[in-house]
C-alpha positions as CSV (number, residue, x, y, z in Angstrom):
1,S,-20.6,17.9,17.8
2,S,-19.9,19.9,20.9
3,T,-21.0,23.6,20.9
4,D,-18.7,24.5,23.8
5,P,-16.1,27.2,22.9
6,V,-12.6,25.9,22.0
7,D,-9.7,26.9,24.2
8,P,-7.6,29.2,21.9
9,D,-4.3,27.9,23.3
10,L,-5.4,24.3,22.7
11,L,-6.5,25.1,19.2
12,R,-3.2,26.8,18.4
13,R,-1.1,23.9,19.8
14,Y,-3.2,21.3,18.0
15,Q,-3.2,22.9,14.6
16,S,0.5,23.6,14.8
17,L,1.4,20.0,15.8
18,V,-1.0,18.3,13.3
19,G,0.2,20.6,10.6
20,S,3.7,19.6,11.2
21,L,2.7,15.9,11.3
22,L,0.8,16.3,8.0
23,Y,3.9,17.6,6.3
24,A,5.9,14.5,7.4
25,S,3.0,12.1,6.5
26,T,2.6,13.4,3.0
27,N,6.3,13.5,2.1
28,T,8.5,10.9,3.9
29,R,6.5,9.0,6.5
30,P,3.6,7.0,5.0
31,D,3.5,5.0,8.3
32,V,1.6,7.8,10.0
33,A,-0.6,8.8,7.1
34,Y,-3.8,7.2,8.4
35,A,-3.4,8.5,12.0
36,V,-2.6,12.0,10.8
37,G,-5.6,12.0,8.4
38,M,-7.9,11.1,11.2
39,L,-6.5,13.9,13.4
40,C,-6.9,16.4,10.6
41,R,-10.7,15.8,10.7
42,A,-10.8,17.8,14.0
43,M,-8.7,20.8,13.0
44,A,-11.5,23.3,13.8
45,R,-12.6,21.8,17.1
46,P,-9.9,19.7,18.8
47,S,-10.2,18.3,22.3
48,A,-7.6,17.5,25.0
49,E,-7.9,13.8,24.1
50,L,-7.1,14.5,20.5
51,L,-4.1,16.6,21.4
52,D,-2.8,13.6,23.5
53,A,-3.4,11.4,20.4
54,A,-1.3,13.8,18.3
55,L,1.4,13.7,20.8
56,R,1.4,9.9,20.7
57,V,2.0,10.1,16.9
58,L,4.9,12.5,17.6
59,A,6.3,10.1,20.2
60,Y,6.1,7.3,17.7
61,L,8.0,9.3,15.1
62,H,10.7,10.2,17.7
63,Q,11.0,6.5,18.8
64,H,11.3,5.4,15.1
65,R,13.3,8.4,13.8
66,H,15.9,6.1,12.2
67,V,13.2,4.7,9.9
68,G,12.8,6.1,6.4
69,L,11.9,5.2,2.8
70,R,14.6,3.0,1.3
71,Y,14.9,2.7,-2.5
72,E,16.9,0.1,-4.4
73,C,17.7,-0.5,-8.0
74,S,14.8,-2.7,-9.4
75,S,13.4,-3.6,-12.7
76,A,9.8,-3.8,-11.3
77,P,7.5,-1.3,-13.0
78,L,5.3,1.2,-11.3
79,A,2.4,-0.6,-9.5
80,G,-0.4,0.5,-7.2
81,M,-2.9,-0.9,-4.7
82,A,-6.1,0.6,-3.5
83,D,-8.5,-0.3,-0.6
84,A,-11.4,1.1,1.4
85,D,-12.7,0.6,4.9
86,W,-16.5,0.2,4.9
87,S,-16.9,-0.3,8.7
88,V,-17.8,3.3,9.3
89,R,-20.4,5.7,7.8
90,H,-17.9,7.6,5.7
91,S,-15.4,5.1,4.4
92,T,-11.7,5.9,4.2
93,S,-9.9,5.5,0.8
94,G,-6.3,4.4,0.8
95,Y,-3.8,3.8,-2.0
96,V,-0.1,3.3,-2.5
97,F,2.1,3.2,-5.5
98,T,5.6,1.6,-5.4
99,L,8.7,1.9,-7.6
100,S,12.2,0.8,-6.9
101,R,11.0,-1.4,-4.0
102,A,9.4,1.4,-1.9
103,A,6.4,3.7,-1.9
104,I,6.6,6.9,-4.1
105,S,3.0,8.0,-3.6
106,W,0.3,7.2,-1.1
107,G,-2.9,8.6,0.3
108,S,-5.5,8.2,3.1
109,K,-8.6,10.2,2.6
110,R,-12.2,10.3,3.9
111,Q,-14.7,9.6,1.2
112,P,-17.0,12.5,0.5
113,T,-20.2,10.5,0.3
114,I,-21.6,7.5,2.1
115,A,-21.1,4.2,0.3
116,L,-24.0,1.8,0.3
117,S,-21.9,-1.3,-0.1
118,S,-18.3,-2.4,0.2
119,C,-18.2,-2.6,-3.7
120,E,-19.1,1.1,-4.0
121,A,-16.5,2.1,-1.4
122,E,-13.8,0.1,-3.2
123,I,-14.8,1.6,-6.6
124,M,-14.5,5.1,-5.1
125,A,-11.1,4.3,-3.7
126,A,-10.0,2.7,-7.0
127,S,-11.0,5.8,-9.0
128,E,-9.2,8.1,-6.6
129,A,-6.1,5.9,-7.0
130,A,-6.5,5.8,-10.8
131,K,-6.1,9.6,-10.9
132,E,-2.8,9.3,-9.2
133,A,-1.8,6.5,-11.6
134,V,-2.4,8.8,-14.6
135,Y,-0.3,11.5,-13.0
136,L,2.6,9.2,-12.1
137,D,2.5,7.6,-15.6
138,R,2.9,11.0,-17.2
139,L,5.6,12.1,-14.8
140,L,7.7,9.0,-15.5
141,S,7.2,9.5,-19.2
142,E,8.5,13.1,-18.9
143,L,11.5,11.9,-16.9
144,D,12.1,9.1,-19.5
145,M,11.8,6.6,-16.7
146,K,8.9,4.5,-18.0
147,S,10.3,1.0,-18.5
148,S,7.6,-0.4,-20.7
149,P,4.4,0.6,-22.5
150,D,2.4,-2.0,-20.5
151,P,-0.6,-0.7,-18.5
152,I,-0.2,0.1,-14.8
153,H,-1.4,-2.6,-12.4
154,L,-3.8,-1.2,-9.8
155,S,-4.7,-4.1,-7.5
156,L,-7.9,-4.4,-5.5
157,D,-9.0,-7.0,-3.0
158,N,-12.8,-6.7,-3.8
159,K,-14.0,-9.0,-6.6
160,A,-17.2,-7.1,-7.2
161,A,-15.3,-3.8,-7.6
162,I,-12.9,-5.5,-10.1
163,D,-15.8,-6.8,-12.1
164,S,-17.4,-3.4,-12.2
165,S,-14.1,-1.9,-13.5
166,Y,-14.3,-4.2,-16.5
167,N,-18.1,-4.5,-17.1
168,P,-19.7,-1.5,-18.8
169,E,-23.2,-2.5,-17.9
170,N,-25.1,-0.7,-15.1
171,H,-26.4,-3.5,-12.8
172,S,-29.2,-2.8,-10.4
173,R,-26.8,-2.9,-7.4
174,T,-24.4,-0.3,-8.9
175,K,-26.4,2.0,-11.1
176,H,-26.8,4.5,-8.2
177,I,-23.1,5.1,-8.1
178,D,-22.0,8.5,-9.4
179,R,-20.4,8.3,-12.8
180,R,-17.3,10.2,-11.7
181,H,-16.4,7.2,-9.5
182,Y,-16.1,5.0,-12.7
183,F,-13.0,6.9,-13.9
184,V,-11.1,3.6,-13.3
185,R,-13.4,1.9,-15.8
186,E,-12.5,4.5,-18.5
187,L,-8.8,3.9,-18.0
188,V,-9.3,0.1,-18.2
189,E,-11.2,0.5,-21.5
190,E,-8.3,2.7,-22.8
191,G,-5.8,0.0,-21.8
192,R,-3.9,2.4,-19.5
193,I,-4.4,0.4,-16.3
194,V,-5.4,-3.2,-15.4
195,V,-7.1,-4.2,-12.2
196,P,-5.8,-7.5,-10.9
197,F,-7.0,-9.2,-7.7
198,V,-4.8,-9.1,-4.6
199,S,-5.7,-10.9,-1.3
200,T,-6.5,-8.6,1.6
201,I,-3.5,-9.9,3.6
202,D,-1.2,-8.8,0.7
203,N,-2.9,-5.5,0.0
204,Y,-0.5,-2.7,1.1
205,A,-3.3,-0.1,0.8
206,D,-5.0,-1.7,3.8
207,F,-2.4,0.2,5.8
208,F,-4.0,3.5,4.9
209,T,-7.7,2.7,5.7
210,K,-7.9,1.6,9.3
211,P,-6.0,1.1,12.6
212,L,-4.1,-2.2,12.6
213,K,-2.8,-4.4,15.3
214,P,1.0,-4.0,15.9
215,M,2.2,-7.1,14.1
216,R,0.2,-6.3,11.0
217,F,1.1,-2.6,11.2
218,F,4.9,-3.2,11.4
219,H,4.8,-5.9,8.7
220,L,3.1,-3.6,6.2
221,R,5.2,-0.6,7.2
222,N,8.4,-2.6,6.5
223,Q,7.1,-3.7,3.1
224,I,5.9,-0.3,2.0
225,M,9.0,1.6,3.2
226,N,11.4,-1.3,2.2
227,I,12.9,-1.4,5.7
228,P,15.5,-4.3,5.9
229,S,15.3,-6.5,9.0
230,S,18.8,-5.4,9.9
231,E,17.5,-1.9,10.7
232,L,14.6,-3.0,12.9
């Protein structure tokens, strides 16, 4: 919100560093996706404190440079999880899809509109993840890697959002939600995805929506990236 002019050298350093971190976070390092997403929100007007925060992310990557995505032969089908953090004005949507015991696609993105309830925030996150599910389903079919015709599981930890995904009626508490956020409902009706419940503690997408305490962070990181305990 500051109107002070931005130091050109600071702006150049920040954009260069965060741009490099963004490349890593979207391709091979889901463990920094949330942090980099937050840093990207200040690309136009960074501060010295934000530059220090970006350098801390870089230091983390250097300290854990031996860590990477580890895939193994597995018969488990493509499956996804979605979540949203409703503790701030603009919630953050997060999702992750796993195959061969590790993540193949993930995202952490600021929601464009203000959600009036946790249910609305979760529906918006689920519909965003549903678009990725359609893409991955088509990709696996083209590669002849789709193991079964069963619908994709997109797990949520919000019972109200799950009920809204299956119930076509517009209830008084949800009729204000933009229709485009109900894309997940259309896919459910077509039998292309199912939306089972997953407890918050087991929801990997929680990793992409908020800052976590170290024990929780490393536990989810190791699950998402399939890091064996022998490499820790």
